[in-house]
C-alpha positions in Angstrom: 39.0 2.9 35.8 36.5 3.3 38.7 35.9 -0.4 38.8 39.7 -0.8 40.1 39.4 2.0 42.3 36.0 0.4 43.7 38.0 -3.2 43.9 41.4 -1.2 45.9 39.0 0.5 48.2 37.4 -2.7 49.0 40.5 -4.6 49.5 41.5 -1.8 51.8 39.2 -2.5 53.8 38.9 -6.4 54.6 42.7 -7.5 53.3 44.5 -9.4 56.1 46.4 -12.2 56.3 43.4 -14.3 57.3 41.7 -12.9 54.7 44.3 -14.2 52.1 44.0 -17.8 53.9 40.4 -17.8 53.5 40.1 -16.3 50.0 42.9 -19.6 49.1 40.0 -21.9 51.0 37.6 -20.5 48.9 39.1 -20.7 45.7 40.0 -24.0 46.1 36.7 -25.0 47.1 34.5 -23.6 44.3 36.2 -24.8 40.8 32.8 -24.4 39.0 33.8 -20.3 39.8 37.6 -20.5 38.5 36.4 -19.3 35.1 34.8 -16.1 36.3 37.3 -15.2 39.0 40.5 -15.4 36.4 38.2 -13.5 33.8 37.8 -10.6 36.3 41.7 -11.2 37.4 43.0 -11.0 33.7 40.7 -7.6 32.8 41.2 -6.0 35.8 44.8 -6.9 36.1 44.3 -8.0 39.6 45.9 -11.3 41.5 43.2 -13.7 41.7 43.1 -14.1 45.4 42.2 -10.0 45.4 39.4 -10.9 43.2 38.7 -13.5 45.6 38.5 -11.2 48.5 36.7 -8.4 46.9 34.2 -11.1 46.0 33.7 -12.5 49.6 34.1 -8.8 51.5 30.5 -9.2 52.5 31.6 -12.0 54.8 35.0 -10.6 55.8 33.5 -7.3 56.7 31.2 -9.0 59.2 28.0 -7.2 58.6 29.3 -3.8 59.8 27.3 -2.0 57.0 23.6 -1.8 56.5 20.6 -2.3 54.0 16.8 -1.5 54.4 14.0 -3.5 52.5 10.4 -3.3 52.5 7.9 -6.0 51.7 4.4 -4.7 51.1 1.0 -6.0 49.7 -0.9 -4.0 46.9 -4.8 -4.2 46.6 -4.7 -7.3 44.9 -2.7 -8.8 47.8 0.5 -9.4 45.9 3.6 -8.4 47.1 6.0 -5.9 46.1 9.5 -5.1 47.1 11.6 -1.7 47.7 15.0 -1.7 49.1 18.3 0.1 49.8 21.7 -1.7 49.5 23.7 0.2 51.6 27.6 -0.2 51.4 31.0 1.6 51.6 32.0 3.6 48.2 28.5 3.9 46.9 29.5 6.6 44.4 31.6 3.9 42.8 28.8 1.5 43.4 26.5 3.1 41.7 28.9 3.8 38.5 29.3 0.0 38.3 26.0 -1.1 38.6 24.4 -3.4 36.5 21.4 -5.9 35.9 23.3 -9.3 35.4 20.7 -11.7 33.6 21.4 -15.4 32.6 18.8 -18.4 32.1 18.5 -18.6 35.6 18.0 -15.8 37.6 18.5 -11.8 37.1 20.0 -9.4 39.8 21.3 -5.9 40.2 24.9 -6.4 40.5 28.7 -4.5 40.6 31.0 -5.2 37.7 33.2 -7.9 38.9 31.2 -9.7 41.3 29.9 -13.0 40.9 27.7 -13.8 44.1 23.9 -12.1 44.2 22.7 -9.6 46.8 19.5 -9.2 45.4 18.2 -11.4 42.9 15.2 -12.8 41.4 14.3 -16.0 39.2 10.7 -17.3 37.6 9.7 -18.6 41.3 10.9 -15.9 43.9 13.0 -13.0 44.8 16.1 -13.6 47.4 17.7 -10.7 49.2 20.4 -10.3 51.6 21.0 -8.0 54.4 23.9 -7.7 56.6 23.6 -9.0 60.4 26.5 -8.9 63.0 27.1 -12.8 64.1 28.9 -15.5 63.2 31.9 -16.8 60.9 32.0 -20.5 59.9 34.7 -21.1 57.6 33.3 -24.4 56.9 30.2 -22.6 55.2 30.0 -21.2 51.4 30.0 -17.1 51.2 26.5 -15.9 51.7 26.8 -14.3 48.4 27.6 -17.8 46.4 24.9 -19.4 48.5 22.0 -16.8 47.4 23.5 -17.3 43.4 22.8 -21.0 44.0 19.6 -21.2 45.5 18.3 -19.1 42.6 20.2 -21.2 40.0 18.9 -24.4 41.5 15.5 -23.8 43.0 12.4 -24.1 41.4 9.7 -23.2 44.0 9.6 -21.0 47.2 9.4 -23.9 49.4 12.6 -26.1 48.0 14.7 -22.5 48.4 13.5 -22.2 52.2 14.2 -26.0 52.7 17.9 -25.1 50.8 18.3 -21.9 53.2 17.9 -24.2 56.1 20.1 -27.3 54.8 23.0 -24.8 53.8 25.7 -24.3 56.1 26.5 -20.4 55.8 30.1 -18.7 55.9 28.9 -15.9 57.9 25.6 -14.6 59.0 22.7 -12.6 57.6 19.5 -11.9 56.6 17.7 -13.7 53.9 14.3 -12.2 52.7 12.7 -14.7 50.2 9.4 -13.5 48.5 7.2 -14.7 45.9 3.3 -13.4 45.0 1.9 -14.7 48.0 4.7 -15.6 50.0 7.2 -14.3 52.5 9.9 -15.5 54.8 13.0 -14.1 56.6 15.7 -16.1 57.8 18.4 -15.3 60.3 21.6 -16.7 59.6 23.3 -17.2 62.8 24.7 -20.7 64.5 21.8 -22.4 62.1 18.9 -20.7 60.1 16.4 -19.5 61.8 13.0 -18.0 60.3 11.4 -15.3 61.6 8.2 -14.4 63.1 6.4 -12.0 60.6 4.3 -9.1 61.9 2.2 -6.6 60.2 3.0 -5.3 57.0 4.6 -3.6 55.7 7.7 -6.2 56.4 10.8 -4.1 57.1 14.1 -5.6 57.5 17.3 -3.5 58.3 20.6 -5.2 60.2 19.1 -6.4 63.4 17.8 -10.0 64.8 14.1 -10.6 65.6 14.7 -9.7 69.2 16.4 -6.2 68.5 14.8 -5.0 65.2 13.2 -2.1 67.2 16.1 -0.8 68.6 16.9 0.5 64.7 15.8 3.8 63.8 15.7 2.9 60.2 13.1 0.0 61.1 11.2 2.6 63.6 10.9 5.1 60.9 9.9 2.7 58.2 6.9 1.1 59.9 5.9 4.6 61.1 5.6 5.6 57.4 3.8 2.3 56.2 4.2 2.7 52.4 1.0 1.2 50.8 2.5 0.3 47.1 5.8 1.0 45.2 4.9 4.8 44.7 5.2 5.2 48.4 8.0 2.8 49.1 10.2 5.0 47.1 9.6 8.0 49.2 10.1 5.8 52.4 13.5 5.1 51.0 14.5 8.2 50.3 13.3 9.5 53.5 16.2 11.2 55.5 15.8 8.9 58.4 16.0 5.7 56.1 18.4 6.3 53.5 21.9 6.6 54.9 25.2 8.4 53.6 26.2 5.1 52.0 22.8 4.0 49.9 24.5 2.6 46.8 21.6 1.2 45.2 17.6 1.5 45.2 16.0 -1.8 43.9 12.4 -2.4 43.3 10.7 -5.7 42.8 7.2 -6.1 41.0 5.1 -9.3 41.6 2.2 -8.0 39.8 3.5 -9.3 36.6 3.8 -12.7 35.1 7.8 -12.2 34.7 8.6 -10.4 38.4 10.2 -7.1 37.1 13.4 -5.9 38.9 14.4 -2.6 38.3 17.1 0.2 40.5 17.4 3.9 40.2 
């Protein structure tokens, strides 16, 4: 099964004695996820701690991979989002990509992963980009934290407060968007709200002071997409799309029910 191969390749990247120790701590700390972890382990015939390690691979990899997120406004002044999700083994990720949906949120996910990298609920979208930085073993894994925010928060403002008060396991960039509001948070020692520049808003894998050093950031700003059709071209541009681009995702806020789809 290709999903088993993806799990093996992920473990080859992140597995070590410290990762095993952290995985045991995470497993013990989140009993609400035991059923999901055990179901995945039984289905894929894997050790339970290996399943946990794959599910915290974002934190263990410490931001060594990239993504490109672009937020713009249409002629009605409503937001849209286009995004490349970049990770190793992109072909295996493409084969195992699914739209996950429950009563709380919808996300573009991969079989066997319980957290959220790109997701929406009825009130906002929440998206993760990698950012090298800190590791705080007492914090929540980033993709578990984003899932909890999508499950529990019923407004943009509530989500902002939850981002700020949460203690995070590792660093990252969170893009929080609804029809009319957008905030970018840098998860470093403490969550820091970024000052936003002119649209389109482009998020890659650098902090606010160094984002201009990123060629993908510069190219996306230069191409200046005005709508979802144009951003599709930008995300396919040879200076924006990477060899490790695994998913290209779009979110449309024009409809009453926010729509999320991928190619």
